[in-house]
NUMIFI-636720 format. One record per residue (C-alpha): residue number from 1; residue in one letter; x, y, z. Coordinates in Angstrom, 3 decimals, padded with zeros to 6 digits. Each point is the difference from the previous one (the first is absolute). Layout:
BEGIN
+-----+------+----------+----------+----------+
| pos | code |       px |       py |       pz |
+-----+------+----------+----------+----------+
| NUM |    A |        X |        Y |        Z |
...
+-----+------+----------+----------+----------+
//
This chain:
BEGIN
+-----+------+----------+----------+----------+
| pos | code |       px |       py |       pz |
+-----+------+----------+----------+----------+
|   1 |    M | -042.728 |  003.918 |  148.553 |
|   2 |    D | -001.502 | -000.664 |  003.428 |
|   3 |    W |  001.666 |  003.334 |  001.282 |
|   4 |    L | -002.156 |  001.909 | -002.615 |
|   5 |    L | -003.150 | -001.368 |  001.125 |
|   6 |    K |  000.607 |  000.423 |  003.811 |
|   7 |    A |  000.403 |  003.891 | -000.204 |
|   8 |    P | -001.561 |  001.395 | -003.195 |
|   9 |    N | -001.608 |  002.921 |  001.722 |
|  10 |    T |  003.451 |  001.372 |  001.302 |
|  11 |    L |  001.238 |  000.027 | -003.805 |
|  12 |    L | -002.990 |  001.617 | -001.447 |
|  13 |    G |  000.641 |  003.320 |  001.645 |
|  14 |    R |  003.338 |  000.431 | -001.428 |
|  15 |    A | -001.466 | -001.024 | -003.528 |
|  16 |    A | -002.874 |  002.410 |  000.530 |
|  17 |    D |  002.180 |  002.944 |  000.319 |
|  18 |    R |  001.030 | -000.739 | -003.779 |
|  19 |    G | -003.468 |  000.239 | -001.303 |
|  20 |    I | -001.570 | -003.447 | -000.377 |
|  21 |    P | -002.657 | -000.398 | -003.018 |
|  22 |    S | -003.252 | -000.186 |  001.942 |
|  23 |    T | -001.093 | -003.250 | -001.693 |
|  24 |    L |  003.151 | -001.906 |  001.350 |
|  25 |    T | -000.003 |  001.409 |  003.483 |
|  26 |    A | -001.759 | -002.985 |  001.635 |
|  27 |    F |  002.362 | -002.339 | -001.760 |
|  28 |    Y |  003.018 |  001.678 |  001.374 |
|  29 |    R | -001.631 | -000.130 |  003.545 |
|  30 |    S | -000.707 | -003.702 | -000.120 |
|  31 |    G |  003.452 | -000.865 | -001.617 |
|  32 |    A | -001.601 | -001.459 | -003.210 |
|  33 |    I |  002.046 |  002.476 | -002.059 |
|  34 |    L |  003.472 | -000.131 |  001.449 |
|  35 |    A |  001.864 |  001.853 | -002.798 |
|  36 |    H | -001.096 |  002.861 | -002.314 |
|  37 |    Y |  002.479 |  002.166 | -002.060 |
|  38 |    S | -001.498 |  002.922 | -002.030 |
|  39 |    T |  001.269 |  003.111 | -001.536 |
|  40 |    D | -002.796 |  001.818 |  002.052 |
|  41 |    R |  002.132 | -000.287 |  002.932 |
|  42 |    V |  003.865 |  000.218 | -000.389 |
|  43 |    L |  002.780 |  001.826 |  001.642 |
|  44 |    R |  001.957 |  002.611 | -002.075 |
|  45 |    D |  003.210 |  002.174 |  000.382 |
|  46 |    A |  000.338 |  003.870 | -000.220 |
|  47 |    A |  000.093 | -000.384 | -003.696 |
|  48 |    G | -003.232 | -002.185 | -000.117 |
|  49 |    A |  001.694 | -003.235 | -000.988 |
|  50 |    I | -001.525 | -003.091 |  001.537 |
|  51 |    T |  002.162 | -001.555 |  002.707 |
|  52 |    A | -002.316 | -002.604 |  001.362 |
|  53 |    F | -003.393 | -001.718 | -000.253 |
|  54 |    P | -001.517 | -000.193 |  003.668 |
|  55 |    N | -002.191 | -003.039 |  000.447 |
|  56 |    M | -003.550 |  000.996 |  000.354 |
|  57 |    G | -000.912 | -003.595 |  001.094 |
|  58 |    G | -000.617 | -001.397 |  003.484 |
|  59 |    A |  003.473 | -001.432 |  000.317 |
|  60 |    G |  001.376 |  003.636 |  000.173 |
|  61 |    S |  003.586 |  001.159 | -000.178 |
|  62 |    V |  001.513 | -003.440 |  000.081 |
|  63 |    L | -000.999 | -000.335 | -003.688 |
|  64 |    D |  001.047 |  003.771 | -001.007 |
|  65 |    A |  001.618 |  000.178 | -003.522 |
|  66 |    T |  003.013 |  002.145 | -000.270 |
|  67 |    V |  001.751 |  001.238 | -003.143 |
|  68 |    I |  003.576 | -001.165 |  000.029 |
|  69 |    G |  002.048 |  001.970 | -002.352 |
|  70 |    P | -000.883 |  003.359 | -001.783 |
|  71 |    E | -003.446 |  001.091 |  000.872 |
|  72 |    L | -002.826 | -000.296 | -002.443 |
|  73 |    M | -001.463 |  002.934 | -002.003 |
|  74 |    Q | -003.805 | -000.311 | -000.530 |
|  75 |    Q | -001.320 |  002.651 | -002.419 |
|  76 |    F | -003.605 | -001.133 |  000.426 |
|  77 |    S | -002.064 | -001.061 |  002.921 |
|  78 |    T | -001.428 | -003.306 | -001.117 |
|  79 |    A |  000.079 | -003.715 |  001.116 |
|  80 |    I |  003.219 | -000.667 | -001.709 |
|  81 |    F |  003.296 | -000.591 |  001.920 |
|  82 |    P |  002.822 |  001.862 | -001.694 |
|  83 |    E |  003.527 | -001.590 | -000.291 |
|  84 |    N |  003.306 |  001.355 | -001.383 |
|  85 |    G |  001.588 | -003.364 | -000.995 |
|  86 |    T |  002.591 |  000.065 |  002.816 |
|  87 |    S | -001.831 |  000.500 |  003.167 |
|  88 |    I | -001.535 | -002.953 |  002.007 |
|  89 |    T | -003.241 |  000.326 |  001.739 |
|  90 |    Q |  000.682 | -002.113 |  003.237 |
|  91 |    I | -002.459 | -001.214 |  002.430 |
|  92 |    A |  000.948 |  000.371 |  003.676 |
|  93 |    A | -000.613 | -003.795 |  000.888 |
|  94 |    P | -000.630 | -002.761 | -002.304 |
|  95 |    L | -003.652 | -000.623 | -000.859 |
|  96 |    N | -001.114 | -003.697 | -000.047 |
|  97 |    L | -002.535 | -000.435 | -002.794 |
|  98 |    I | -001.250 | -003.432 |  001.226 |
|  99 |    G | -003.392 |  000.637 |  001.095 |
| 100 |    V | -000.350 |  003.284 | -001.923 |
| 101 |    R | -001.622 |  001.419 | -003.066 |
| 102 |    L |  002.117 |  002.367 | -001.626 |
| 103 |    F | -001.446 |  002.777 | -002.165 |
| 104 |    W |  001.716 |  002.268 | -002.135 |
| 105 |    L | -000.457 |  002.111 | -003.389 |
| 106 |    M |  002.282 | -000.797 | -002.852 |
| 107 |    D |  000.577 |  000.614 | -003.497 |
| 108 |    T |  002.005 | -002.726 | -001.772 |
| 109 |    A |  000.467 |  001.590 | -003.246 |
| 110 |    Q |  003.704 |  001.188 |  000.666 |
| 111 |    A |  001.111 | -002.666 |  002.393 |
| 112 |    A |  002.563 | -002.526 | -001.201 |
| 113 |    D |  000.056 | -003.723 |  000.489 |
| 114 |    G |  001.343 | -001.042 |  003.329 |
| 115 |    A | -000.766 |  003.310 |  001.569 |
| 116 |    R | -000.456 | -000.083 |  003.992 |
| 117 |    L | -003.432 |  001.267 |  001.112 |
| 118 |    F |  000.818 | -000.520 |  003.684 |
| 119 |    G |  003.091 | -001.540 |  001.413 |
| 120 |    R |  002.888 |  000.350 |  002.581 |
| 121 |    Q |  003.919 | -000.254 |  000.032 |
| 122 |    D | -000.005 | -003.569 | -000.929 |
| 123 |    V | -001.769 | -002.031 | -002.573 |
| 124 |    S | -003.307 | -000.158 |  001.432 |
| 125 |    G | -002.978 |  001.973 | -001.159 |
| 126 |    I | -002.600 |  000.520 | -002.779 |
| 127 |    V |  001.359 |  000.039 | -003.807 |
| 128 |    M | -001.980 |  000.692 | -002.987 |
| 129 |    A |  000.802 | -002.037 | -003.160 |
| 130 |    K | -001.180 |  000.750 | -003.453 |
| 131 |    N |  000.604 | -001.295 | -003.362 |
| 132 |    A | -002.116 | -000.210 | -003.305 |
| 133 |    S | -002.478 | -002.379 |  001.609 |
| 134 |    G | -000.862 |  002.224 |  002.879 |
| 135 |    M |  001.194 |  000.776 |  003.351 |
| 136 |    E |  000.087 | -001.710 |  003.444 |
| 137 |    L |  001.022 |  000.530 |  003.749 |
| 138 |    Q |  002.979 | -002.110 |  001.296 |
| 139 |    I |  000.008 | -000.178 |  003.743 |
| 140 |    R |  003.348 | -000.666 |  001.462 |
| 141 |    R |  001.144 | -000.788 |  003.666 |
| 142 |    A |  003.646 | -000.358 |  000.198 |
| 143 |    G | -000.089 | -000.476 | -003.751 |
| 144 |    V | -002.512 | -002.868 |  000.120 |
| 145 |    G | -003.724 |  000.104 | -000.915 |
| 146 |    P | -002.868 | -000.288 | -002.354 |
| 147 |    N | -000.891 |  001.801 | -003.346 |
| 148 |    L | -003.669 |  001.005 |  000.030 |
| 149 |    A | -001.757 | -001.614 | -002.769 |
| 150 |    P | -001.408 |  000.348 | -002.668 |
| 151 |    R |  002.310 |  002.661 | -001.661 |
| 152 |    T | -002.465 |  002.510 | -001.609 |
| 153 |    P | -000.210 |  003.377 | -001.412 |
| 154 |    W | -000.316 |  002.654 |  002.520 |
| 155 |    P | -001.782 |  003.196 | -000.541 |
| 156 |    E |  001.622 |  002.921 | -001.777 |
| 157 |    G |  000.036 |  002.874 |  002.170 |
| 158 |    L | -000.640 |  000.379 |  003.702 |
| 159 |    A | -001.870 | -002.631 |  001.818 |
| 160 |    V | -000.700 | -001.124 |  003.461 |
| 161 |    Y |  002.126 | -003.103 |  001.128 |
| 162 |    E | -000.748 | -002.225 |  002.923 |
| 163 |    L |  002.319 | -002.792 |  001.289 |
| 164 |    D | -001.729 | -002.333 |  002.435 |
| 165 |    A |  002.637 | -001.830 |  002.081 |
| 166 |    T | -001.694 | -003.019 |  002.178 |
| 167 |    A |  002.102 | -002.426 |  001.670 |
| 168 |    T | -000.276 | -002.447 | -003.052 |
| 169 |    T | -000.720 |  002.212 | -003.004 |
| 170 |    Y |  000.602 |  003.099 | -001.896 |
| 171 |    T | -002.645 |  001.497 | -002.101 |
| 172 |    L |  000.178 |  003.143 | -002.332 |
| 173 |    R | -002.976 |  002.080 | -000.724 |
| 174 |    I | -000.087 |  002.860 | -002.437 |
| 175 |    N | -002.744 |  002.557 |  000.430 |
| 176 |    G | -001.743 | -002.581 |  002.288 |
| 177 |    V | -000.039 | -003.003 | -002.385 |
| 178 |    V |  002.338 | -003.064 |  000.958 |
| 179 |    V |  002.468 | -000.497 | -003.113 |
| 180 |    A |  002.623 | -002.418 |  001.611 |
| 181 |    S |  000.860 | -001.930 |  002.951 |
| 182 |    A |  002.584 | -002.585 |  001.340 |
| 183 |    A |  000.527 | -002.090 |  002.875 |
| 184 |    H |  003.105 |  000.586 |  002.253 |
| 185 |    T |  001.721 | -001.281 |  003.161 |
| 186 |    H |  001.481 |  003.158 |  001.182 |
| 187 |    A |  000.219 |  000.438 |  003.815 |
| 188 |    D | -000.026 |  003.838 | -000.566 |
| 189 |    L |  000.526 |  002.570 | -002.764 |
| 190 |    L |  001.917 |  003.085 |  001.298 |
| 191 |    I |  000.331 |  003.149 | -002.072 |
| 192 |    D |  001.444 |  003.381 |  001.058 |
| 193 |    R |  000.497 |  001.877 | -003.391 |
| 194 |    I | -002.490 |  001.426 | -002.333 |
| 195 |    A |  000.603 | -000.303 | -003.587 |
| 196 |    S |  003.574 | -001.474 |  000.382 |
| 197 |    G |  001.751 | -002.959 |  001.758 |
| 198 |    Q |  003.581 | -001.133 |  000.259 |
| 199 |    A |  002.571 |  002.401 | -001.200 |
| 200 |    G |  000.976 | -000.752 | -003.508 |
| 201 |    L | -003.447 | -001.819 | -000.898 |
| 202 |    L | -002.368 |  001.839 | -002.495 |
| 203 |    R | -002.460 |  002.590 |  001.608 |
| 204 |    F | -003.496 |  000.696 | -000.960 |
| 205 |    A | -000.068 |  003.086 | -002.453 |
| 206 |    G | -003.482 |  001.369 | -000.477 |
| 207 |    R | -003.067 |  001.423 |  001.742 |
| 208 |    M | -000.738 | -001.700 |  003.398 |
| 209 |    G | -001.510 |  001.379 |  003.159 |
| 210 |    E | -002.559 |  000.003 |  002.731 |
| 211 |    I |  001.039 | -003.255 |  001.673 |
| 212 |    L | -002.177 | -001.522 |  002.772 |
| 213 |    G |  000.122 | -003.228 |  001.993 |
| 214 |    V | -003.011 | -001.722 |  001.575 |
| 215 |    I |  000.312 | -002.761 |  002.631 |
| 216 |    L | -001.871 | -003.294 | -000.933 |
| 217 |    G | -002.324 | -002.023 |  002.135 |
| 218 |    L | -001.273 |  002.838 |  002.412 |
| 219 |    T | -003.640 |  000.620 |  000.490 |
| 220 |    D |  000.058 |  003.208 | -002.073 |
| 221 |    T |  002.536 | -001.111 | -002.599 |
| 222 |    G | -002.700 | -000.207 | -002.752 |
| 223 |    A | -001.218 |  003.493 |  000.736 |
| 224 |    A |  003.596 |  001.414 |  000.118 |
| 225 |    I |  000.663 | -001.673 | -003.414 |
| 226 |    T | -003.091 |  001.605 | -001.526 |
| 227 |    A |  001.033 |  003.500 |  001.535 |
| 228 |    A |  003.608 | -000.449 | -001.112 |
| 229 |    R | -001.087 | -001.071 | -003.626 |
| 230 |    A | -002.466 |  003.221 | -000.207 |
| 231 |    R |  002.791 |  001.998 |  001.138 |
| 232 |    L |  002.419 | -001.079 | -002.684 |
| 233 |    N | -002.860 |  000.206 | -002.638 |
| 234 |    A | -000.516 |  003.464 |  000.709 |
| 235 |    R |  003.626 |  000.849 |  000.043 |
| 236 |    L |  000.375 | -001.727 | -003.485 |
| 237 |    L | -002.666 |  002.015 | -001.433 |
| 238 |    E |  001.656 |  003.225 |  001.265 |
| 239 |    I |  003.126 | -000.894 | -002.213 |
| 240 |    T | -001.735 | -001.641 | -003.080 |
| 241 |    P | -003.710 |  000.920 | -000.130 |
| 242 |    I | -002.170 | -002.739 | -002.034 |
| 243 |    A | -003.522 |  000.048 | -000.841 |
| 244 |    S | -002.492 | -001.757 |  002.152 |
| 245 |    G | -000.416 | -003.580 | -001.366 |
| 246 |    A |  003.223 | -000.004 | -001.877 |
| 247 |    A |  002.205 | -002.988 |  000.194 |
| 248 |    I |  003.786 | -000.136 |  000.309 |
| 249 |    A |  001.641 | -002.768 | -002.223 |
| 250 |    G | -002.707 | -002.218 |  000.333 |
| 251 |    L | -000.405 |  000.345 |  003.834 |
| 252 |    P | -003.238 |  001.207 |  001.616 |
| 253 |    A | -000.091 |  003.803 |  000.369 |
| 254 |    V |  001.065 |  001.838 |  003.000 |
| 255 |    P | -003.149 |  001.453 |  001.712 |
| 256 |    A | -000.636 |  003.570 | -000.946 |
| 257 |    V |  000.838 |  002.513 |  002.744 |
| 258 |    A | -000.448 |  003.714 |  000.152 |
| 259 |    V |  003.421 |  001.653 | -000.015 |
| 260 |    T |  001.900 |  002.936 | -001.375 |
| 261 |    P |  002.436 | -001.417 | -002.578 |
| 262 |    T |  003.507 |  001.087 |  000.412 |
| 263 |    F |  002.993 | -000.406 | -002.370 |
| 264 |    D |  002.945 | -002.173 |  001.062 |
| 265 |    G |  003.696 | -000.050 | -001.204 |
| 266 |    A |  001.693 | -001.765 |  002.771 |
| 267 |    I |  001.812 | -003.107 | -001.167 |
| 268 |    I |  001.560 | -002.523 |  002.422 |
| 269 |    G |  003.512 | -000.808 | -001.037 |
| 270 |    A |  000.273 |  002.912 | -002.304 |
| 271 |    S |  003.455 |  001.695 |  000.100 |
+-----+------+----------+----------+----------+
//
């Protein structure tokens, strides 16, 4: 990632043309937030269907995501990425998650056991496993890797997920709380597909969106993580408003944010 840190200011100008959320601007500039995909900033065809998710983060177009296959129709402007069950949302270049904290919104209610949350055209990626005892993330590089423990019940409905990938450990947070972790020996963890992986493997089907990656170990990483979490908390409340102080499935409440609630009907993987 050295190239990103050497010339962040030249990348900011391109991203600024797309409309950067003001709370995140400084972190695009410094390179702390290298990737950010949002329905706030998409490319559409003449019919209004989504054809691409430009990367708003500091890495710029090298991490743009393009819809391969039929364009995606989104009836409502919310944080949820629509899918049609046949298209692939493909990132232009593989994103190495080692040294990154990955944020995303997700609702697991409709997702099946073994669904790929992020992956590529091999058996690498992030898999969601679920059974009667709960859920877990399985992190695979060339088919090998740990299952994050313990397996526990996850929230019903949308929540903010964070996967922290250091050089030795994967840690999962839900709504800001650590719920599982595991040691690993992966030299890298490359992904270039959202909500899918190798052809023929199970895709994620459900509500998912507002994906953001923060580089670990920089002087402003902590501040970038705080800003990223606040961004996703606000987007979460736009879709599923909850009362201030309420908890989700036993986890601490998402902080209240003043928003205008919007209805969402887009489902990833729905045909």
